[in-house]
N, C-alpha and C positions, 0 to 999 in steps of 0.2 A: 520465435515467440517464447516468452518466459513463463514458467509455471507460476500460477498465482493462487492465492487463497480462494477457495470456492465459496459460493453463497451458503452452502451447508456448513462449512467451517466457521464462517462469520456468525451465523445464527447460533451454532453450537457453543462458540466461545462466549457469546453474550448470555446464553442460558446458564452455562457453568459459572460465569461471574456472578449472576444473580443468585444461583443456588448456594454458592460458597461465600458470598459476600466479598468478592475480589474487587479491587479498585481497577480503573482502566485509564489509559491515556492513548492518544493517537500521536503519530509523528510523521513528518515529511522529510525526505532527504533531498535537499536542493541540489540540482545539477547531478543527480545520481549517476547518469550514464557516463559522465565525465570522470567518475571515480572508478570506472571499470576498465582496467588495462586490457589492451588487445594482445593476443598471443602472436599475431602477425600484423604489422602495420597495414593500414588501408591506404591505397593511393587512388585518388579520384580527381576528375575534372570538376570544376565548380558547377553547380546546378544551373546557374544563370550566366548568359553571355556578358551580362553587366559586370560580373566579377572575374571574367576570363582575361588574364593578363598574359602578355607574350614577352619573351626576351628580345634582344636586338636582332636575332635571326628569325623571328616569327614563330618560335617554338612556344606553345602554351605552357604556362606554369601549371603544376598540379598541386593538390592538397595532400599532405601526408598526415594521417591521423594515427596517434599512438594510444588514444583512449576511445571509448565508445562515444558516439554522438547521437543525439535524438534524430530519429528517422533512419539511422544506419542499420544495415542488415544484422539481425540478431543481437543488437546492442542491449535490448531488454534481457535477453538470455545471459549475456556477459555480466550485466549488473546483478542478475539473480545469482549467478555462480559466485560472484565476488562477495555479496552480502551473506550468502549461505555459508561459504567457507569462513568468513569472519565470525559469524555467530557460532559455528562449530568450534572455532579456535578459542572462543570464550567459555566453552563447555556446554553449549546448547546441543540438544539432539533434535534431529528432524523427525517429526512424527510420521510414521510409515503411511497410514491411511488418510492423513490430512495434509495434502500438498501445501507447501509454503507455510506450515505452522511449525514453530520451534519451541521446545520446552527447556527451561533451566530450572533445576531443583537442588536445594540444599536442605536436607531433612524434610521438614514440613513446609518450608518456604518455597514458593512456586512463582515463576515468571514465564508467561507464554507470549510469544510474538507471532502474529499473523501478518504475512506480507502480501501486498498487492502492488507489484512493481516497486515504485518509490514511495508508496504510502503504506502505513502499517498501523495496526492496533496492538496494544500491549496490555496484558492483564496480569495482576500480581496480588499477592496477599502479604507482602513485606515491603514496607516503605524504604528500608535500607537497601534491599535488593534492587528495587526500582531506581533508587538514586545512583547506585553503582552502575547500573545499565545505562541510565541517562548520561552520566558523566563520560562513560566510555564512548557512546555514540556521538555525543557532542564533540568530544576531542578528536575522534578519528574520521567522522563524516560530516561534521558541522550540522547535525540534525536539529530540526525545530520540533520540540515537543509542544503539543497543542492542548494539553489538559484532558480532562474527562471526555471521552468520545461522545460528541454530540451529533456530528455529521461524519459519514464515511462513504465516499464514492457516490454522492448524491442521495444517500439514505439518511434520514433523520433518526436518531436514537433518543427516545423519550424515556426518562426514568421517573418512576413514582415510588420513592423509597418507603412512603407510608403504607402503600398497598403491596409493596414488595414485587413490583412488576417492571419489566423493561419492554418497551414497544419499539419495533423496527418499522419505520414508516417510509413508504415510497410516494406518499401523496404529492409532495412538492415536485419530485421528478416527473410523475405522471401528468401533473397539471402543466408543467413546462413543455412536455412533449405534445400534449393536447393543444396547447396554445400555438406551438410551432406549426402544427398541421391544420390549424383553423377549427379545431374541435372543442374549443373551450366554451363555446356558447351552446353546445348541444345538451339535450336532456340526459341526465345520468340515471341509468337503471339501478334499482335497488338489488342487493344481493339476497337471493331467496334462502336465507339461513338466519336462525336466531342469533342474536348478539350474545356475547359473553358465555358461550357454552363450553369453551375450552378452559 
């Protein structure tokens, strides 16, 4: 399994962005695992007999993988190593107490990347630094940048710039899980706490 950005890191980065007025963007790396080279090739039989082909002597063909594949053993870890090494080659440093969070700094200009496998959030206070990073990632990994972070891993991010607040909401996720298990029609208890005390 690959190390990933924790819930704490995710919340902390959004709090820091609000506090310092940083901009944000999210991005997705399409077919990320295929971009992670294997150090030793994997030889495997096809998962289904439907795709099991044999030569004229009845010997089954095998698949030879030279890159990671989705569902492959430790391919998420291989991808994490690949992207971590890449970011460090650009001058990012891995933050010791925040796993899968990387910092790039030039004087007062800052760019922070939080990784969750092949999805990521990026926070920055310099548009030219952000453009440099986006150009690099698009060229080397064909990354899709998705604009200001509105949704991340099922969590909605709601910004109210007038009130200077950022809200991280799991309402949609919770409602979908409740519906999946037939609990969407049940009575919802109130939380015994005053609103807006924080």
